[in-house]
N, C-alpha and C positions, 0 to 999 in steps of 0.2 A: 490386579485385573489385567487380562491380556488385551493388547490393542485390537481394534476392529479393522478388518480389511474389506475392501470393495472389489468385486470381481471385475467389473467393466466400468471405466470412466464414462460420464455423460458427455454428449457432444456439446458444443458451445451454445447453440440455441436453447437446448434443454436446461443447461446450467443457468443461463440468464433468466429463463421463465420460472424455474423452480426456486431460485434463491429467495430466501426470506431473512429478515433480521431476527436472529434467535436470541432470546433473553434468558433461556435456561438450558444449561449444558449438563451432560453426563460427566462423570469423573474419569471415564475410560481414557487411557493415554493414547497418544498418536504414535504409531510405530516410527522409529527413527528413519527408516528408508522412505516412508511416506512423508514425513516432515521435510526431509531433504528434497524430495521431488517438489513439494509445495514451495519451498524457498527458491528452487531453481526456476520454477514457472513464474514466481513473483518478480525476480530480478531480470526476467526476459522482457520486461515492460520497456516500451520506448521512453526516451527522455530527450530534452532539448540538447542538440549537439552530441547526443549519447554521453552526456556528462554523468549520468547515473548518480545524481546529486542527492540521493536519499541515504539516510542512515537508518537501518532497520534493527531493532532490538527485540529478540524473542525472549519474552519473560516467562519462565517456567518454574523457577525456585519458589517454594511456598511463601517464604518471607517477602520476596520481591513481589509476588502476586498480591499479598496483603497490602503492601505499601502502595502499589499501583492502584488497587481498589480504593484505598483511602484518598488517593490523589484524584480519583474519579467519582467523588461524592458517594463512596462506599457501594458502588454498583456491584452486584453479586456475580454477574456473569464472568468477571475477571477471576474471581475466586474459584468458580465452578469449572471453567474451561481449562484443559491441560496446558495450553499455551496462549499467550496474548502477544500479538505483534504490535510494537510501537513504531510508527512511521515518523521519523524525524526528517527534516529537510536542511541541507547544508548549502547555503548560498555560495556561489563561486568566490574563491579567493585567489588572487594572483600567485600566491605561494603554492597552490595546489599543483601537484605533479600529475600531468595528464599523459605522461609517457606510456603507462600500461595500456591506456585506451588506444593510443595511436599504434603501438606495437601489435596489439591483438588484431586491430582492423587491417593492418598491413599483412600480417600472417594469414588471416582468413581470406585475403583477397577482396575484402569488402570495400576498402579504400586504397587508392594508389598514393604515390608520393605527393602528387599535386593536391589531392584532397586533404591529406594530412597537413601540408603546408598552409592550405587555406584555413583549416580549422585552427591551427596554431595562432594565426593572426585574428581570425574572426571571433573566436570564443572570447578572449579578453576584451576585444572592442565592443562586442554586443553586450557582454555582462556589465561593462563599465557604463555603457549608454543606458542600461536599465536603471541604474541608480538605486533608489529605495525599493524598486519593484523586483530586485533580485530575490528577495525573500519570497515574494508571491510566486515567481516562476519556479523556484525550487519546491515550494509546496505543491504546485501543480504536478510536477514530475512525481513527487512522492504519492500523490493521490492516484495517479495513473497506475503506479505499482501496487497500491493498495487495492484497486479495483481488480487487477490481475489476481491478487491473492484471493479475493472473495469468490471470483468465478472459478479459479483453479480448485479451491477448497470444495465448492459445491460439486464440481465435476468428480472429485475424488471421494465423495461420500461424507464430507465434512460440512459443518455449518459455521457461519460467521455473524458478527454484529458490528456494523460501523458505529463507533462511539465518538460523539463530539462533546460529551459532557465530562470535562476534566479541567483541572487547573494546570496550565502550562508549566509554571514555575515548579510545581510539586512533581509533575511527571518528569521534568528534566532532572530533578534531584534523584528520583528513583533510578533513572538510567545512567546516572553519573555524569550529567552534563550541566550541573547547576551553574558552573562558572562560564559556560560557553554562551555568551550573549548573541552570537551569530546563529546558533542552531534554533530551529523552529520545530514545534511538534505539529504534525499534519493531522494525524488520526490514530486512534487506538482500536485494534480489532482482535477480540477474543476468537479463538478457533478451537473447535472440538466437535463432539457428536451431540446433536440436538436431543434434549430431554423430552421435548414435546414439539409437535408440529405447529406451524403458524400458517394461516390461510392468507391468500393474496388479498390485501385490502382494496385493491383496484387502482386504476389510474384515471386521470381526467380524460375527457374526450380529446383526441389528437388536435382538433381545431382550437382548443382552448390555450395551448402553449407551444404549438408547432406551427411555423409559418413558412411561406415560400418567398424568397427574395427580400421581402419586407415584413415587419411585424404586423402590418395592417392587412396582410393577405394570408388568412388562415389556411393551413394544410387540410385538405379534405380527404386524403387517403385514396 
């Protein structure tokens, strides 16, 4: 079956308002060039200190999809979708070589030597101060990237489903990280073409969970 293409991407507001969690996917493949564009838009996400501390595994082999589905309580959307993105988070390690990040920032003119010098000192200090919360911060960065994926996919004519129903140890086994106690699984997202539409189930009134300055001052819009 040939990949489906979309003539014109949606703008960001349209992608946000149209996105739904899709539970049933067509088997149509995603064109390689479209998948590459999706990956590039995903990793364009911001991260703390630009550490890009996510590890993204694109699962598309049928046996791997079956194993991942089993690790996610046999949810079928992983089997149906042509690819599933596993977002893992890799908390900072003092052994991690940040040279490529510094070199690219210098080459792009995004940072100067003073900024790089600051980051070289600030990153390990900040991460050490986080202590046990390093894992939480890395997961936050991975979730930001995952949100980029969902909106980019919607814009490009694809659909997604944020999945939080899986067993972390089993997912790590599937992606070859069973022995990595430092790695955390943030979220699993099947990507493909929706087999059926889903309507907007609605949102609570803004004043019920949006406040101004303090929680006891509901936002009225």
